[in-house]
MARDRENMAR-527433 format. One record per residue (C-alpha): residue number from 1; chain; x, y, z. Coordinates in nm, 4 decimals. Example, Ala and Ser with C-alpha at 12.3 -4.5 7.8 and 13.67 -1.06 7.14 Angstrom:
residues 2
NODE koldren dovex        x        y        z
NODE       1     A   1.2300  -0.4500   0.7800
NODE       2     A   1.3670  -0.1060   0.7140
END
This chain:
residues 480
NODE koldren dovex        x        y        z
NODE       1     A  -1.6197  -1.4356   1.0543
NODE       2     A  -1.7390  -1.3511   0.7043
NODE       3     A  -1.6875  -1.0301   0.5150
NODE       4     A  -2.0252  -0.8804   0.4238
NODE       5     A  -2.0407  -0.6341   0.1370
NODE       6     A  -2.0537  -0.2921   0.2979
NODE       7     A  -2.3655  -0.0776   0.3048
NODE       8     A  -2.4156   0.2653   0.4555
NODE       9     A  -2.4901   0.2569   0.8272
NODE      10     A  -2.6714   0.5905   0.8184
NODE      11     A  -2.9311   0.7229   0.5790
NODE      12     A  -2.7825   0.8667   0.2589
NODE      13     A  -2.6948   1.2308   0.3033
NODE      14     A  -2.9243   1.4672   0.1163
NODE      15     A  -2.7130   1.7747   0.0562
NODE      16     A  -2.9290   2.0842   0.0319
NODE      17     A  -2.8839   2.3197  -0.2581
NODE      18     A  -2.7753   2.5839  -0.0079
NODE      19     A  -2.4858   2.3645   0.1131
NODE      20     A  -2.3935   2.2726  -0.2438
NODE      21     A  -2.3899   2.6419  -0.3338
NODE      22     A  -2.1543   2.7121  -0.0419
NODE      23     A  -1.9243   2.4287  -0.1441
NODE      24     A  -1.9262   2.5545  -0.5029
NODE      25     A  -1.8218   2.8983  -0.3836
NODE      26     A  -1.5231   2.7385  -0.2075
NODE      27     A  -1.3817   2.5243  -0.4928
NODE      28     A  -1.5465   2.6715  -0.8030
NODE      29     A  -1.7889   2.5069  -1.0452
NODE      30     A  -1.5098   2.3288  -1.2344
NODE      31     A  -1.4049   2.1422  -0.9208
NODE      32     A  -1.7419   2.0138  -0.7996
NODE      33     A  -1.8891   1.7075  -0.9682
NODE      34     A  -2.2456   1.5766  -0.9374
NODE      35     A  -2.3039   1.3807  -1.2575
NODE      36     A  -2.3343   1.0020  -1.2400
NODE      37     A  -2.0348   0.9357  -1.4650
NODE      38     A  -1.7931   1.1331  -1.2483
NODE      39     A  -1.9425   0.9995  -0.9249
NODE      40     A  -1.8867   0.6429  -1.0500
NODE      41     A  -1.5289   0.7317  -1.1508
NODE      42     A  -1.4481   0.8458  -0.7974
NODE      43     A  -1.6635   0.5806  -0.6277
NODE      44     A  -1.4212   0.2928  -0.6810
NODE      45     A  -1.0538   0.2130  -0.6320
NODE      46     A  -0.8554  -0.1058  -0.7034
NODE      47     A  -1.0430  -0.3090  -0.4409
NODE      48     A  -1.2146  -0.5999  -0.6136
NODE      49     A  -1.5123  -0.4656  -0.8124
NODE      50     A  -1.6638  -0.2543  -0.5335
NODE      51     A  -1.8351   0.0767  -0.6160
NODE      52     A  -1.9903   0.3237  -0.3695
NODE      53     A  -2.1282   0.6457  -0.5151
NODE      54     A  -2.0717   0.9688  -0.3199
NODE      55     A  -2.3186   1.2559  -0.3309
NODE      56     A  -2.0502   1.4993  -0.4470
NODE      57     A  -1.6868   1.5073  -0.5509
NODE      58     A  -1.4831   1.8135  -0.4517
NODE      59     A  -1.1328   1.8967  -0.5742
NODE      60     A  -0.9867   2.1664  -0.3473
NODE      61     A  -0.6683   2.3433  -0.4564
NODE      62     A  -0.5190   2.4711  -0.1308
NODE      63     A  -0.5224   2.4220   0.2459
NODE      64     A  -0.7663   2.7056   0.3092
NODE      65     A  -1.0240   2.5467   0.0791
NODE      66     A  -0.9885   2.2133   0.2603
NODE      67     A  -1.0350   2.3934   0.5907
NODE      68     A  -1.3553   2.5642   0.4751
NODE      69     A  -1.4946   2.2394   0.3322
NODE      70     A  -1.4311   2.0429   0.6519
NODE      71     A  -1.5672   2.3177   0.8724
NODE      72     A  -1.8916   2.3265   0.6727
NODE      73     A  -1.9256   1.9475   0.6536
NODE      74     A  -1.8540   1.9092   1.0243
NODE      75     A  -2.1193   2.1656   1.1052
NODE      76     A  -2.3785   1.9678   0.9059
NODE      77     A  -2.2371   1.6216   0.9884
NODE      78     A  -2.1705   1.5367   0.6238
NODE      79     A  -1.9318   1.2410   0.5733
NODE      80     A  -1.6039   1.3313   0.4006
NODE      81     A  -1.3859   1.0647   0.2378
NODE      82     A  -1.0337   1.1856   0.1482
NODE      83     A  -0.9052   1.0320  -0.1754
NODE      84     A  -0.5667   1.0143  -0.3422
NODE      85     A  -0.5034   0.8361  -0.6723
NODE      86     A  -0.7508   0.5542  -0.6079
NODE      87     A  -0.4899   0.2756  -0.6117
NODE      88     A  -0.5883   0.1317  -0.2722
NODE      89     A  -0.6661  -0.2379  -0.2238
NODE      90     A  -0.8615  -0.2320   0.1038
NODE      91     A  -1.1434   0.0071   0.0176
NODE      92     A  -0.9930   0.2829   0.2307
NODE      93     A  -1.1017   0.5619  -0.0070
NODE      94     A  -1.4532   0.4334  -0.0819
NODE      95     A  -1.7430   0.6565   0.0369
NODE      96     A  -1.9399   0.3811   0.2099
NODE      97     A  -2.1644   0.6375   0.3830
NODE      98     A  -2.1970   0.8585   0.0750
NODE      99     A  -2.1414   1.2294   0.1434
NODE     100     A  -1.8414   1.4054  -0.0098
NODE     101     A  -1.5314   1.2652  -0.1791
NODE     102     A  -1.2441   1.5046  -0.1129
NODE     103     A  -1.0039   1.4432  -0.4010
NODE     104     A  -0.6497   1.5688  -0.3385
NODE     105     A  -0.5394   1.5460  -0.7023
NODE     106     A  -0.4795   1.9223  -0.7386
NODE     107     A  -0.2289   1.9140  -0.4490
NODE     108     A   0.0438   1.8070  -0.6914
NODE     109     A   0.3381   2.0389  -0.6252
NODE     110     A   0.6892   1.9694  -0.4991
NODE     111     A   0.7258   2.2872  -0.2955
NODE     112     A   1.0906   2.2740  -0.1897
NODE     113     A   1.3960   2.0464  -0.1959
NODE     114     A   1.6435   2.1395   0.0752
NODE     115     A   1.9699   1.9801  -0.0381
NODE     116     A   2.1637   2.1069   0.2630
NODE     117     A   1.9339   1.9453   0.5199
NODE     118     A   1.8283   1.6528   0.2982
NODE     119     A   1.4590   1.7383   0.3215
NODE     120     A   1.1748   1.8017   0.0784
NODE     121     A   0.8365   1.9670   0.1273
NODE     122     A   0.5623   1.8344  -0.0991
NODE     123     A   0.1879   1.8258  -0.1421
NODE     124     A   0.0012   1.4951  -0.0991
NODE     125     A  -0.1141   1.4680  -0.4622
NODE     126     A   0.2402   1.4302  -0.5996
NODE     127     A   0.2882   1.0930  -0.7706
NODE     128     A   0.5466   0.8876  -0.5806
NODE     129     A   0.7664   0.8092  -0.8819
NODE     130     A   0.7612   1.1727  -0.9957
NODE     131     A   0.8937   1.2721  -0.6546
NODE     132     A   1.1587   1.0000  -0.6602
NODE     133     A   1.2793   1.1014  -1.0059
NODE     134     A   1.2877   1.4709  -0.9169
NODE     135     A   1.5077   1.4211  -0.6110
NODE     136     A   1.7217   1.1679  -0.7992
NODE     137     A   1.8178   1.4441  -1.0429
NODE     138     A   1.9825   1.6131  -0.7450
NODE     139     A   2.1607   1.2940  -0.6366
NODE     140     A   1.9071   1.2292  -0.3599
NODE     141     A   1.7007   0.9240  -0.2722
NODE     142     A   1.3467   0.8694  -0.1441
NODE     143     A   1.3370   0.4892  -0.0936
NODE     144     A   0.9703   0.3866  -0.0344
NODE     145     A   0.8574   0.2339  -0.3645
NODE     146     A   0.5132   0.0683  -0.3652
NODE     147     A   0.4323  -0.1310  -0.6777
NODE     148     A   0.1883   0.1391  -0.7879
NODE     149     A   0.4506   0.4139  -0.7529
NODE     150     A   0.3916   0.5261  -1.1126
NODE     151     A   0.0374   0.6333  -1.0257
NODE     152     A  -0.0132   0.6405  -0.6472
NODE     153     A   0.0055   0.9660  -0.4488
NODE     154     A   0.2401   1.0402  -0.1605
NODE     155     A  -0.0615   1.1251   0.0562
NODE     156     A  -0.2055   0.7793  -0.0012
NODE     157     A   0.1326   0.6278   0.0854
NODE     158     A   0.1169   0.8146   0.4166
NODE     159     A  -0.2431   0.7107   0.4799
NODE     160     A  -0.1441   0.3426   0.4582
NODE     161     A   0.2216   0.3661   0.5634
NODE     162     A   0.3234   0.2094   0.2326
NODE     163     A   0.6523   0.0277   0.1886
NODE     164     A   0.7586  -0.1671  -0.1177
NODE     165     A   1.0624  -0.3801  -0.2058
NODE     166     A   1.3232  -0.1445  -0.0618
NODE     167     A   1.1606  -0.1425   0.2819
NODE     168     A   1.3751  -0.4383   0.3870
NODE     169     A   1.6860  -0.2174   0.3870
NODE     170     A   1.5566   0.1375   0.3993
NODE     171     A   1.2270   0.1274   0.5869
NODE     172     A   0.8712   0.2361   0.5047
NODE     173     A   0.6977   0.5705   0.4515
NODE     174     A   0.6737   0.6623   0.8208
NODE     175     A   1.0532   0.6339   0.8463
NODE     176     A   1.0879   0.9314   0.6094
NODE     177     A   0.8160   1.1737   0.7194
NODE     178     A   0.9150   1.4269   0.9849
NODE     179     A   0.6329   1.6813   0.9703
NODE     180     A   0.2894   1.7350   0.8166
NODE     181     A   0.0387   2.0124   0.7723
NODE     182     A  -0.3011   1.8634   0.8599
NODE     183     A  -0.6546   1.9989   0.8496
NODE     184     A  -0.8668   1.8579   1.1307
NODE     185     A  -1.2336   1.7634   1.0971
NODE     186     A  -1.3315   2.0950   1.2543
NODE     187     A  -1.1375   2.2910   0.9904
NODE     188     A  -0.8474   2.3816   1.2192
NODE     189     A  -0.5004   2.3673   1.0601
NODE     190     A  -0.2022   2.2255   1.2497
NODE     191     A   0.1568   2.1145   1.1918
NODE     192     A   0.2203   1.7807   1.3568
NODE     193     A   0.5880   1.8296   1.4418
NODE     194     A   0.8964   2.0274   1.3377
NODE     195     A   1.1440   2.0052   1.0497
NODE     196     A   1.4145   1.8517   1.2647
NODE     197     A   1.5701   1.5061   1.2864
NODE     198     A   1.5068   1.4583   1.6601
NODE     199     A   1.1934   1.5581   1.8470
NODE     200     A   1.0807   1.4417   2.1911
NODE     201     A   0.8418   1.7320   2.2524
NODE     202     A   0.5158   1.5694   2.3527
NODE     203     A   0.3231   1.2991   2.1703
NODE     204     A   0.4347   1.2110   1.8191
NODE     205     A   0.1367   1.3287   1.6144
NODE     206     A   0.3308   1.2872   1.2909
NODE     207     A   0.3615   0.9124   1.3389
NODE     208     A   0.0016   0.8901   1.4579
NODE     209     A  -0.1212   1.0442   1.1329
NODE     210     A   0.0911   0.8063   0.9252
NODE     211     A  -0.1207   0.4964   0.8692
NODE     212     A  -0.4454   0.6553   0.9941
NODE     213     A  -0.6193   0.6081   0.6553
NODE     214     A  -0.7726   0.9545   0.6431
NODE     215     A  -0.9756   0.9013   0.9610
NODE     216     A  -0.8029   1.1653   1.1774
NODE     217     A  -0.7357   1.4562   0.9437
NODE     218     A  -0.6577   1.5618   0.5876
NODE     219     A  -0.2879   1.5958   0.5037
NODE     220     A  -0.2106   1.9027   0.2919
NODE     221     A   0.1703   1.9294   0.3141
NODE     222     A   0.4431   1.6756   0.3957
NODE     223     A   0.8081   1.7188   0.4941
NODE     224     A   1.0185   1.4156   0.4030
NODE     225     A   1.3783   1.3382   0.4857
NODE     226     A   1.5994   1.2135   0.2018
NODE     227     A   1.9181   1.0109   0.1543
NODE     228     A   2.2060   1.0113  -0.0896
NODE     229     A   2.1299   0.8050  -0.4001
NODE     230     A   2.3118   0.4682  -0.4279
NODE     231     A   2.4932   0.4630  -0.7618
NODE     232     A   2.5315   0.0872  -0.8208
NODE     233     A   2.3112  -0.2203  -0.7952
NODE     234     A   2.3196  -0.5924  -0.8692
NODE     235     A   2.0066  -0.8018  -0.9338
NODE     236     A   1.9828  -1.1818  -0.9077
NODE     237     A   1.6900  -1.4029  -1.0053
NODE     238     A   1.7086  -1.7165  -0.7887
NODE     239     A   1.4769  -2.0121  -0.8660
NODE     240     A   1.3803  -2.2648  -0.5964
NODE     241     A   1.2152  -2.6049  -0.6148
NODE     242     A   0.9561  -2.5065  -0.3507
NODE     243     A   0.8265  -2.1896  -0.1901
NODE     244     A   0.9321  -2.3229   0.1497
NODE     245     A   1.2933  -2.3556   0.0348
NODE     246     A   1.2872  -1.9970  -0.0938
NODE     247     A   1.1614  -1.8722   0.2417
NODE     248     A   1.4285  -2.0628   0.4330
NODE     249     A   1.6965  -1.9186   0.2070
NODE     250     A   1.5819  -1.5637   0.2766
NODE     251     A   1.6291  -1.6087   0.6499
NODE     252     A   1.9745  -1.7581   0.5905
NODE     253     A   2.0810  -1.4610   0.3765
NODE     254     A   2.0115  -1.2212   0.6625
NODE     255     A   2.1751  -1.4464   0.9205
NODE     256     A   2.4961  -1.4141   0.7153
NODE     257     A   2.4877  -1.0388   0.7711
NODE     258     A   2.4027  -0.9497   0.4107
NODE     259     A   2.1700  -0.6492   0.3688
NODE     260     A   1.9897  -0.6652   0.0335
NODE     261     A   1.8019  -0.3571  -0.0824
NODE     262     A   1.5204  -0.5853  -0.1941
NODE     263     A   1.4242  -0.9522  -0.1538
NODE     264     A   1.1097  -1.0224  -0.3528
NODE     265     A   0.9270  -1.3534  -0.3808
NODE     266     A   0.6769  -1.4946  -0.6257
NODE     267     A   0.5437  -1.8429  -0.6900
NODE     268     A   0.5803  -2.0388  -1.0118
NODE     269     A   0.2082  -1.9939  -1.0690
NODE     270     A   0.2818  -1.6231  -1.0733
NODE     271     A   0.5852  -1.6791  -1.2921
NODE     272     A   0.4240  -1.9231  -1.5351
NODE     273     A   0.0925  -1.8391  -1.6958
NODE     274     A   0.0945  -1.5075  -1.5154
NODE     275     A   0.3882  -1.4031  -1.7334
NODE     276     A   0.1452  -1.4189  -2.0239
NODE     277     A  -0.0951  -1.1976  -1.8322
NODE     278     A   0.1908  -0.9589  -1.7453
NODE     279     A   0.2599  -0.9260  -2.1172
NODE     280     A  -0.1026  -0.8234  -2.1681
NODE     281     A  -0.0815  -0.5639  -1.8890
NODE     282     A   0.2600  -0.4331  -2.0038
NODE     283     A   0.1600  -0.4537  -2.3710
NODE     284     A   0.5013  -0.5984  -2.4531
NODE     285     A   0.6692  -0.9420  -2.4492
NODE     286     A   0.8767  -1.0569  -2.1504
NODE     287     A   1.2098  -1.1571  -2.3040
NODE     288     A   1.3785  -1.2974  -1.9923
NODE     289     A   1.3184  -1.6724  -1.9670
NODE     290     A   1.2438  -1.7819  -1.6104
NODE     291     A   1.3923  -2.1234  -1.5274
NODE     292     A   1.1212  -2.3892  -1.5554
NODE     293     A   1.0282  -2.6775  -1.3242
NODE     294     A   1.0723  -2.4515  -1.0221
NODE     295     A   0.8171  -2.3723  -0.7521
NODE     296     A   0.9215  -2.0192  -0.6617
NODE     297     A   1.1576  -1.7359  -0.7438
NODE     298     A   1.3452  -1.4718  -0.5510
NODE     299     A   1.4568  -1.1366  -0.6846
NODE     300     A   1.7523  -1.0284  -0.4710
NODE     301     A   1.8881  -0.6778  -0.5206
NODE     302     A   2.2008  -0.5324  -0.3631
NODE     303     A   2.2817  -0.1640  -0.3899
NODE     304     A   2.5549   0.0783  -0.2856
NODE     305     A   2.8394   0.2839  -0.4298
NODE     306     A   3.1243   0.0307  -0.4459
NODE     307     A   3.0867  -0.2265  -0.7219
NODE     308     A   3.3506  -0.4587  -0.5777
NODE     309     A   3.1695  -0.4735  -0.2456
NODE     310     A   2.8413  -0.5458  -0.4235
NODE     311     A   2.9931  -0.8298  -0.6230
NODE     312     A   3.1420  -0.9834  -0.3091
NODE     313     A   2.8010  -0.9657  -0.1413
NODE     314     A   2.6400  -1.1226  -0.4497
NODE     315     A   2.8882  -1.4107  -0.4256
NODE     316     A   2.8005  -1.4495  -0.0577
NODE     317     A   2.4307  -1.4684  -0.1513
NODE     318     A   2.5156  -1.7391  -0.4057
NODE     319     A   2.7022  -1.9438  -0.1469
NODE     320     A   2.4081  -1.9177   0.0946
NODE     321     A   2.1357  -2.0226  -0.1493
NODE     322     A   2.3407  -2.3194  -0.2696
NODE     323     A   2.2598  -2.4845   0.0639
NODE     324     A   1.8990  -2.5165  -0.0498
NODE     325     A   1.7092  -2.6772  -0.3374
NODE     326     A   1.7931  -2.4124  -0.5924
NODE     327     A   1.8146  -2.3931  -0.9703
NODE     328     A   2.0496  -2.1918  -1.1892
NODE     329     A   2.0837  -1.8348  -1.0661
NODE     330     A   2.0446  -1.5584  -1.3245
NODE     331     A   2.2471  -1.2366  -1.2971
NODE     332     A   2.0619  -0.9531  -1.4706
NODE     333     A   2.3280  -0.8392  -1.7170
NODE     334     A   2.1849  -0.5055  -1.8257
NODE     335     A   1.9749  -0.2167  -1.6990
NODE     336     A   1.7001  -0.3243  -1.9406
NODE     337     A   1.6877  -0.6764  -1.8000
NODE     338     A   1.6806  -0.5456  -1.4434
NODE     339     A   1.3925  -0.3169  -1.5352
NODE     340     A   1.2043  -0.6021  -1.7032
NODE     341     A   1.2395  -0.8349  -1.4032
NODE     342     A   1.1165  -0.5652  -1.1677
NODE     343     A   0.8238  -0.4917  -1.4009
NODE     344     A   0.7242  -0.8580  -1.3919
NODE     345     A   0.7340  -0.8647  -1.0127
NODE     346     A   0.5456  -0.5372  -0.9706
NODE     347     A   0.2766  -0.6280  -1.2232
NODE     348     A   0.1880  -0.9706  -1.0847
NODE     349     A  -0.1207  -0.8390  -0.9065
NODE     350     A  -0.2495  -0.6355  -1.2063
NODE     351     A  -0.1788  -0.9374  -1.4268
NODE     352     A  -0.3790  -1.1737  -1.2054
NODE     353     A  -0.6600  -0.9180  -1.1952
NODE     354     A  -0.6514  -0.9067  -1.5735
NODE     355     A  -0.7427  -1.2769  -1.5672
NODE     356     A  -0.9987  -1.2792  -1.2842
NODE     357     A  -1.1449  -1.0730  -1.0006
NODE     358     A  -0.9449  -1.1135  -0.6811
NODE     359     A  -0.9581  -1.0299  -0.3158
NODE     360     A  -0.6156  -0.8882  -0.2367
NODE     361     A  -0.4636  -0.8940   0.1107
NODE     362     A  -0.1215  -0.8369   0.2586
NODE     363     A  -0.0050  -0.9862   0.5870
NODE     364     A   0.3154  -0.9744   0.7899
NODE     365     A   0.4868  -1.2423   0.9977
NODE     366     A   0.8414  -1.2817   1.1314
NODE     367     A   1.0657  -1.3959   0.8446
NODE     368     A   1.1383  -1.7291   1.0112
NODE     369     A   0.7677  -1.8197   1.0034
NODE     370     A   0.7167  -1.7494   0.6344
NODE     371     A   0.7420  -2.1191   0.5262
NODE     372     A   0.4661  -2.2146   0.7719
NODE     373     A   0.2523  -1.9251   0.6500
NODE     374     A   0.2722  -2.0125   0.2812
NODE     375     A   0.2093  -2.3851   0.3330
NODE     376     A  -0.0783  -2.2969   0.5682
NODE     377     A  -0.2381  -2.0667   0.3106
NODE     378     A  -0.2337  -2.3456   0.0540
NODE     379     A  -0.3949  -2.5904   0.2983
NODE     380     A  -0.6689  -2.3397   0.3823
NODE     381     A  -0.7260  -2.2872   0.0101
NODE     382     A  -0.7830  -2.6612  -0.0369
NODE     383     A  -1.0244  -2.6644   0.2560
NODE     384     A  -1.2303  -2.3731   0.1218
NODE     385     A  -1.1897  -2.4548  -0.2507
NODE     386     A  -1.0096  -2.1405  -0.3664
NODE     387     A  -0.6774  -2.0770  -0.5372
NODE     388     A  -0.4224  -1.8153  -0.4361
NODE     389     A  -0.1240  -1.6418  -0.5875
NODE     390     A   0.1363  -1.5405  -0.3267
NODE     391     A   0.4149  -1.2892  -0.3760
NODE     392     A   0.5709  -1.0012  -0.1916
NODE     393     A   0.8442  -0.8563   0.0224
NODE     394     A   0.9692  -1.1637   0.2015
NODE     395     A   1.2790  -0.9806   0.3203
NODE     396     A   1.0612  -0.8045   0.5775
NODE     397     A   0.8007  -1.0782   0.6160
NODE     398     A   0.5306  -0.8964   0.4156
NODE     399     A   0.3382  -1.1412   0.1956
NODE     400     A   0.0743  -1.0368  -0.0585
NODE     401     A  -0.2034  -1.2866  -0.1274
NODE     402     A  -0.4452  -1.2723  -0.4192
NODE     403     A  -0.7500  -1.4922  -0.3636
NODE     404     A  -0.8758  -1.5834  -0.7119
NODE     405     A  -1.2422  -1.5880  -0.8032
NODE     406     A  -1.2045  -1.7798  -1.1319
NODE     407     A  -1.5378  -1.9595  -1.1886
NODE     408     A  -1.6584  -1.9417  -0.8292
NODE     409     A  -2.0288  -1.8745  -0.7670
NODE     410     A  -2.1470  -1.5456  -0.6180
NODE     411     A  -2.2492  -1.7262  -0.2993
NODE     412     A  -1.9123  -1.8915  -0.2458
NODE     413     A  -1.7242  -1.5723  -0.3361
NODE     414     A  -1.9219  -1.3691  -0.0818
NODE     415     A  -1.9296  -1.6307   0.1971
NODE     416     A  -1.6849  -1.9204   0.1661
NODE     417     A  -1.3825  -1.7169   0.0568
NODE     418     A  -1.4196  -1.4556   0.3350
NODE     419     A  -1.4398  -1.7386   0.5886
NODE     420     A  -1.1191  -1.8800   0.4448
NODE     421     A  -0.9557  -1.5380   0.4606
NODE     422     A  -1.0498  -1.5247   0.8266
NODE     423     A  -0.8702  -1.8564   0.8780
NODE     424     A  -0.5637  -1.7142   0.7023
NODE     425     A  -0.5655  -1.4157   0.9379
NODE     426     A  -0.5941  -1.6466   1.2398
NODE     427     A  -0.2943  -1.8384   1.1097
NODE     428     A  -0.1009  -1.5137   1.0621
NODE     429     A  -0.1676  -1.4008   1.4196
NODE     430     A  -0.0772  -1.7458   1.5568
NODE     431     A   0.2591  -1.7094   1.3796
NODE     432     A   0.3277  -1.3782   1.5540
NODE     433     A   0.2085  -1.1601   1.2661
NODE     434     A  -0.0635  -0.9084   1.1889
NODE     435     A  -0.3272  -0.8321   0.9279
NODE     436     A  -0.1596  -0.5700   0.7120
NODE     437     A   0.1854  -0.4363   0.6372
NODE     438     A   0.1017  -0.1655   0.3832
NODE     439     A  -0.2513  -0.1977   0.2377
NODE     440     A  -0.4237  -0.0708   0.5499
NODE     441     A  -0.7499  -0.1932   0.7012
NODE     442     A  -1.0143   0.0060   0.5118
NODE     443     A  -1.3396  -0.1881   0.4834
NODE     444     A  -1.2102  -0.5259   0.3657
NODE     445     A  -1.0153  -0.6087   0.6825
NODE     446     A  -1.2394  -0.4247   0.9255
NODE     447     A  -1.4443  -0.7350   1.0180
NODE     448     A  -1.1255  -0.9215   1.1062
NODE     449     A  -0.9703  -0.6626   1.3387
NODE     450     A  -1.0728  -0.8507   1.6583
NODE     451     A  -0.8528  -1.1395   1.5420
NODE     452     A  -0.5444  -0.9193   1.5723
NODE     453     A  -0.6395  -0.6724   1.8453
NODE     454     A  -0.8130  -0.6845   2.1806
NODE     455     A  -1.1175  -0.4750   2.2563
NODE     456     A  -0.8950  -0.2620   2.4804
NODE     457     A  -0.6737  -0.1769   2.1840
NODE     458     A  -0.9697  -0.1030   1.9597
NODE     459     A  -1.1336   0.1192   2.2223
NODE     460     A  -0.8136   0.3196   2.2584
NODE     461     A  -0.8171   0.3761   1.8829
NODE     462     A  -1.1839   0.4706   1.8894
NODE     463     A  -1.1070   0.7210   2.1644
NODE     464     A  -0.8278   0.8794   1.9586
NODE     465     A  -1.0647   0.9006   1.6620
NODE     466     A  -1.3239   1.0762   1.8803
NODE     467     A  -1.0732   1.3391   1.9938
NODE     468     A  -0.9628   1.4219   1.6402
NODE     469     A  -1.3054   1.3861   1.4782
NODE     470     A  -1.5828   1.4348   1.7361
NODE     471     A  -1.8679   1.4083   1.4860
NODE     472     A  -1.7186   1.1118   1.3007
NODE     473     A  -1.7278   1.2724   0.9570
NODE     474     A  -1.3794   1.1746   0.8345
NODE     475     A  -1.3712   0.8552   0.6287
NODE     476     A  -1.6489   0.6904   0.8318
NODE     477     A  -1.6956   0.3130   0.8261
NODE     478     A  -1.3244   0.2346   0.8071
NODE     479     A  -1.0943   0.0368   1.0425
NODE     480     A  -1.3505  -0.0084   1.3259
END
């Protein structure tokens, strides 16, 4: 099954001047864009080099404006593509059927932090790291930390159920959302739940919205639960001779009952020349020397409030990894070195993209099957003549794969590589896994959905979509 570059499946929408005038009256002239430069700016995200131009970009500033926009667009069957910060990697915010981009960038307020109940109410356009830092000032903790946390929006995190390194201990976005204000395709405004810790009152609409990629409604407010902030952490860089040995060691760490707050993996290829590319992206030298002649590296973080306990757990990690083909373990000895190592890990994908165009996918398998997955990916790459860089959250079985274009021809890039990606997805499913852990489906994985799900499953999803969005205007052309 090959991925074919997406084209609109309906004729481009010709918005009448009367409709445009009505939309202008809703958001104001300063928040409606029609010029080619702005349309191109909003017509792409971080997915390869894909660009789809919308007819209009709208930037509403409150829930009532979103409601009026959706009501009008639903009436005239105008496609609406909700958009956050544009950091997505699966094309989930690309307007493949033109129409309107609904940018949520003006929804950027932290409305309330309830320290007594450990909750916060925010708008979806708040940058994830800004939210984390704000609650941290109050001694509170919001754990989900995608690599793009310095620029991505909380609403986008919800749309894709984002995770990040700390998911292995603390869970993903859906584990922290308890309620949402949502505008439906018809313009109706609902709350999906209640601001309580337990709720068995009917279907769980909150969890249904989380991960729905903007196809069921537009999120305008979010209620998150918070935790107390862990005051201490220890970070180890552990080199391994092979990727397979690194994967085996991860499973052994968890079998010993150790609960790291992060277990991140990257290959030597990502730690060798890619360090040079990271320096270009970061615009600064990487001073920490990664041990050479190694095939892979693990970053293992432990956090908590008792330094003695953390050091004992770090020693237990050391004793576990010594059973495998391992090099000299590096303890990060300062906050600056910890920050640098995390920056290297989180900038691997941007660094690879600095060198060449990539197709970026994330897959999930049970931890025990990770060695088979990585070796299988390399074999498929040889068969289809492409190179890959693998890295990711191996503590929870979530591997990120960058398929490198390098000097590949247009024909091979558009045909051979997608066929190889399909083989990777078949391998993932055969190992008990699935197609995405946090990037979502969007348009790039849509052709491969039958590999992971039966037609019965897909029809149930289509039926849910029809109930929420009877005219199919919300983010059309995605997932199915």
